[in-house]
N, C-alpha and C positions, 0 to 999 in steps of 0.2 A: 541468411535474413527471411523468416518468410512473407513470401508476397501475396498479399489479401488478395483471394478467387472468389468468397463466398458472397450472398449478396446479405450479409449482415458484419463482415469483418473489417469494413470499413469502420464501424462504431466500435467492434467487441475484440479483434484482431490486431487492432494498431498496433504499431512499435516492432521491435525484434524480437523479441521472445517469440520461436518457435516450437509448436511443442506440434506442428500436423503429423499427420500418416510417416509423411516421405522422413521428416525427422527423428521418430522413433523408431524407422527403421533401419538409420542410419547408426543409431544411436546401439542398437542392438549387433547390428553388425561390427561396430565399432568395439564391443564389449568382444564378441567370437574373434575377432582379430588378434586383441590384448590378448586372448586367453591363450592363441594359438604361440604366440612371441615369448608368452611365459613360461608355456610350455619346452619352450626352443631353449631359452635360458636354463632351464631347469635340466635340461638332456632328457627330458621326455615327449622329444617329437624331433622329427626329422629336420637335418641343418636345413634353413632354407625355408620351413615352411610358415614361419610367421611373415618371412615376408609377400609369400605366394597366398595367402591366405590373404593378408593386408590388403593388395592388389586387386581381389576378387570383392573384394568387402565391400561394394562402390554401390549405393544404394539407388541408383539412377537403372542400373543393369537389373535391378528386380521389380515385380509389380505388385505393388500394398493389396490392390486387387483381389488378385488369385490369393496370395498368400490370405490375405482375408476370410474366403472362402474355406480355406484349407484349413482355418482357427476350427472351423466348425467340427470337425473332429477330433481333434487333443482338447481343448477348450481356448488355449494360446496358439499365435503363429510360431514362435519360434521353433516346433518339430521343423514345420512345413519352409521355413527359411533353414534348418541348419539344411535336410536336402537338399535344398536348389543350391545352397554353396556349396557342401558336398560336392554335387554333380559335376560343378565348375572347374574342380581340382583335378588335380593328378594324385594316384594313391598313396605316395608318399606326403602330401601336404593336409590332402581330406581329411587323414589318421587323426590330426589335429583340433583338427574342425567339432568345438564344443566336448574335448577329453574331459570327462568327471563333471558336468554341469550338469546342471536340472534348466529348464524351462525356467525358471522364476530365476534364478542368479540372470539369466541372460536380461529377461524384464525389467528387473529392479535394477542393477546396476545399470543400464539405460536410463533408468528414471532416475537414477542419480545425477546422469550425464546431461541431461538435460535441464533437470533441477539448477544444477551450476549455470547452465547457460543462460536459461531464465532470472536466480536470484542474481548476477550480475547484473543484465541490463537493468534490470528493476532497480538497482540498488544504484545505479549511474544513471535511472531517471528522474528517481528520488534527490538524489544530490544534487543536479541540473533545477530543479524545481523548490530545491531548497539555497540555491544560488541567489535564484530570481527576489525569494523570501527576504533575503538580507535583503537587496537592495530595497524593496518595498520597507521593511521595518525602519532601514538607516531613511530612507527621505522623509518617509512620515512618522517617525519619532514621536513628532508631538504635534501631529495633524487631529486636531479635537471633534469625535464623533459619537453620534449617542451610543452609550451600551445598551444592549437588550437583554434581560434574563426571560426567561419561559416566553421570546416574542412580543414581550412588553419592553417601553423604555424602562432603564432603568439608571444608571448615573454615566456621567460623563466618561470615557476611558479614549484611547487613542486608538488611530488605524495602525501606525506600526506596532501599539500591543497586539492589535488581532494579527498581524504578519508573523509579529515573534512566534507569536501562539504555534502557527502554522509552521514558520522554522525549527523550534522544537520539535515537535512533533512528526515533520520530516527526517532528520536527525536522529531521532531514539528508535525512529521503525529502518531504516536503513543501516543501526547499528544489529538490532535483532536478524535483518535479513543475511549480514555479512557476517554474523555468530556463527548463525547457520550452515552457512555456503562454505566457511573456513573448517567447521568443526567437525560437523553431522554428516556429510554424505560421505557414503562408505563403500566401496566396492561388495557384493554381495555372493557370494561363493561358496556354497556349503553340501552340494552335490543333494542326493535322491532325498535323505535325510538330514543334511548338516553335517556330519560326518566327511564329509571326503571319500567313502569308504574308498571309491573306482580310484584313488590316486595313494593307497594304502598311507605310509605315514610320510609323505610329500606333499599333501595336501594344505598345510598351512604355510609352506615356502612357496608353492603354487601362486596359492592366494595372496602373499603379498607380495611376489612379482606381477600378480595383475595388477594388485591396488597399485603401483609402481608406473608400471606401465599407461596406466589411464589418470593417475593424478591424485586417486580419492583416496580416502582413508582405509585402511585395511582395519578392518573391527577385529573385538578382542576374537567372536566367534561370530557364524553367520546367523542372519536375523531375520530369518523367513518368516516368524509368525511373530516377532517383536519388533512394533510396527511404531515404534518412538520416532527413529525418523520421520516418517514420513507426517507422522502429526504434529512434530512440533516446524518442518515446512510448511505444512496446511498453516498453523499458528502463526510465523512468520508474520507470513501470506494479509493473514485475517489483520492483524494487527497493522499492514501499510496499509490495506483497502480502507480499513477505519481511517486512518487519520486522511488519506486521501479523498474519504465522499464526507469530509468534518469541510476541509478545505471548499470542496467543489458547493455544500450544501449552503455555506456562508456565501459563497459569490452569488448562487440562483436566489439567494432574499437578498443581499443587497444589490443586485443587479434588478428586480421588479422596477417597473418602470413608477411603480408611486414612492421609491425609497433613491433608486437612480445612486447611490453612491459608488457602486462601479463598474464598470463595462468591460467586457468581455474584448483582447484584441482579436486580428487574424481574423475578421470581419470580411476580407477580401476576398473575388469570387464565390460570392451567394452565400458566405456562411452566415449560416443563422436562420433563415429565409424560411418565410412559411409560405406553403403550398395556397394556402387561402388565406395570408392578411400580409398582403406586401409589406403594410408598414415595420412589420417585424424584427426587430435584430434579438434572437433566442439565443441565449447563453449556453451552448451546440457543445464546448468542452466539458463544462461543468456539468449538463446532461450525461456527458456521454462517461463522463466517469463515474456518475452515479448511476448510470445502467449496469455499469460492469460491477460496482463493488455491491450493488444489492443482489448478485446471483451467489456470491461471494460464503455466505453463513450457509446454506444449503451445502453445498460442498464442504467447507471446511464440517458440517455436522457429517454429513458420508462420510468422509475418511477416518471421523473419529469413531463412529459405529462399528466402521469394517477394525478398526484396532485389535478387535476381540477376533482371534484366530485360533483354532483347534491342534491341540499338539506339535508336531515338527510344521505341516504345513496344512494348509484351510482350503477349505471346499465353498469356494463364492468369494467369504470378504477377501482374499489378495485379490481375486477378478476383479471384485467393486471399486476398486482403487484406481483402475489404472486410467479411466474417460475423467471422472473428478478431478482426479490429481492435473490431468493436461490442462482439464479448463482452467484449474484456480492457475496457474501460472500463467496460463495466454491471460485473462482474464485480468489480471494483478497487475503484470507488463503493459495492456492494453491501459488499463488506468491509470498506470505510473505516467505512458508515453503521455497522454490527454491532459496529464497532471504538470508535467512541464511545460508545455505550450500555454494553456492556463497559467500560470503564476508566472509567466516568463509575460505574458502577450495583455494582462491587467493592467486595467486604465485605473486608477482610481480619482476620483473626483470630491478634494477637499473644500470647495465651495457648497458643495449640494452637503456634504456632511455638515458643514456649519449654519445651512439654512435648516434642513431638516432637526440638528438640537436645538437651533432659535426656536422652529415652529414650535416648540412643546410649552413654553413658555414659561419658563423655570423650574416646571412641577419636577425632572429629573432630581433638581438641587435640594429640593427640600430637605433629606438627610443632611446636608450640611447646615443649611439654616439651623433645623433643631440640633446640632451637636453648639452652635453657638449661644442658640438661648438656652441650652438646659442647665447649664449653671445660673441661669436666673430665676427663671419660672418654676424649675426642674421637669426631670425627663416627662410626666404626664401632661402637664400644662402644656410643654413644649409638646409637645405630640398633638394632643387634641387641639391645640392654636393651629398649626400648620392643616390640618384636618379641614378643618372648619376655614380660613381662608383656600385651602382649594378646593372646597367646596363651591363656593364661592365664587373663585374665577371662572371656574368650569361655567355655571350658570350665567355668568354678566358675561363670560368672553372677555375676562382681564385676565395677565399675565398674573402669574403667583404673588412676583413681590408688589405690584399695587394691591392688591388684595389682603396681604400680611401686613402691611406699612398703616392700612387702614382700622387695624384690629388691634395694633401693637401699644401697649401702654410706653410711648416714648418719655415720658418722665423718671418710670419707674426704669428702663433701659440707659436712660442717661446717668444716672443712682450708680447703676454697674459697670459704668464707663462704654456701654455698647452705642453706637450711633446708630441713623440710619444711612448712612456710608457703609458701615461693617456688615449691616444687614444686606445691601445691594451687593458688597463685596462678595458676599457668602451665595448670592447666585450665581456668581461669575463662574462657568465649568473650568474655565481654564484653573481655576483655585485647588478646584478639586478633582485631582488627578493620580493622588496618594503617589504609589512605588511605578508607575505605568512609565518614566520614561528610564526609572534605574532596570523596572523589570526586559524593557527593551535591551538596553544595555548588556545585559548578564547573561540574554540572548545571544547574542552578536559575539559577545567572547567566547562563549561554551563550545557556540560553531566552529568560531576560529581556530581554540583547543583542539579539537576534534576533527576538522578537515587539517589542520597543521598550515 
């Protein structure tokens, strides 16, 4: 597990995703060790070479900073790593180190190992957030609140429906991540130009053995300049962070002092405090999620731009992937970890939701009243009447229902069988929730089916 040590790692390096220098180094060493074992299985390395290389391939015995300095000589750290690993071995096992491989094979395969660890962690945190969303959706299936479109009050919804929307997004993001993790993480082993010429006709056999050793897929052929696997990882992370940012943004808006419909939990130990304003309780988890996710589109764009690579090996584009990919996995992991805590500790306030809805003075129900009056007055007349009543209610500081009843031709309504009580009922938010409850139920059922 990655241990946060940097100044900003508490926010941007939260959780168990590890793309540190030490993690990269161990993943590269794991690849070299697995290659030695594969070569030994194929009869192309001395007996015991695989075990010897594996025993020496321990990241804590190497100096990442020194390897980084030497990387300037070759454009990547693998040659220096191979020299140092070889130096630590007797001649027989040393001959198995890096045999048939090129630097890109080691770094690309290491990236796949890091991605596998990261995607698994992220998926687990999405699942934890989804489980919490299930509880919210079920508990607040019928909790009425105002819906908001374009940041303005619209028609009533339920908080259960809001949570169900989060749930569906989290579930679908996890499916996308799991698909990539299950089918798109493949070993890279092509040698100098993708032919494995140094191994003669044994190359595909060794590649398959290497894939089996690492638990990665054996691709149809080396993918040195086919970067679809990288962009698919990036796309899955982008989708997940989009879902997470949606949840976090909703919470920041609903937690505003003037709205106050939800509060983040986990406020102990000074969480949410301000350096200048002691009274504040900031939604820190939501803010941290958004701080992580806002960085993701630029990283995805860099990886997409780097997918254009020349001939059999790229001059610079491949190198441009290393840090953005690591940062993308780290930030997605941090956002997911924050979100699991955020949704798990969220405290809705149904009373405040109802008070905010009632404070709207019935205006959000204008559409429902129009539907009641249109068969009698006609669509245009009903619309105009409601617009006039709404303007008057605002000007007079009255509820919409009062201003509307003053302007209705009650005799005409009576002839059509519509009573003032029916008009009042049309102004009741509980009667205008449409399929909200059914949608919540559908989301809960889909989650149960997906998770077993």
